[in-house]
N, C-alpha and C positions, 0 to 999 in steps of 0.2 A: 968892767969893760962892757957888760951888757947894756947898761944905761947910756954909756957914751955912744955906743952904736945905735941905740934907739933914738937918742936925740939927734943923731946925724941921719936918721931915716934909713939906716941899714938894718931893717927888721929881721932879715934872715940871720945875719951875724949876731944880732942881739939875742935872738932865740937860742942860738947855739951856746953862747956864753952863759945865759941864764939857766938853760937846762943843765949845763955842766955844773954850775954853782949849786943848783938844787940837788943834784946827785951827790956832790961832795958833802953838802950840809946835812942831807938825809943820812948818809953813812956815818957822819960824826955823832949823831945821836942827840939826846936831850940837852946836854949843856949848851948846844948851839941852836936851840929852837927859835930864839928871836931872830937870829941871822937867817934861818930858813924862812921864817915868816916875812922878813924883809925881801928876800929873793922872790917870794910869791907876789908881793906887791909890785916889785920891779917888773916882773914878767907880765903882770896884768896891764902894765902900760903898753907893752908891745901889742897885746891883743886889742887894747883900746885904739891904738894908732891904726890897726887894721880894720877897725869897725866891727870886730867880733865881740860884741858886748856881753853875750852870755858867758863866754869863756873868761873874759876879764872879771866879771862879777863873781864867777866861781873861784877864781884865784884870790880875789880879795876876801871871800868868805873863808878860804883855807887859812889865809894869813890871820884873819881876825880870830879864828878858832885856836890857832897856835899861840897868839898873843894872850888870849883869855886863859888858856891852860897854863901858860908860863907865869904871867904877872897877875892873874886874877880878873874876874869879871868887872870889878869896879874900877880898874885902871883905865886911864884915857887911851883911846885908840885913834889913830889918824891914818886914813888912807891917802895915798898920793893922788 
């Protein structure tokens, strides 16, 4: 829902959905780390749309770190 709201330019609603998704996936623990990383990538899009580049890059970095920890440093990584 967060990305749907982001693409509709409803950035406040997108933030709420994505923050909720991050909270759920953080509580779920390690088996869902790639889902959490994807949520961080999606949330970075909201910050990019707002022009808040530093926060967007920070979230991409968090996603990259989670992906690297989960699938290894040699695995391909693609940011949105």
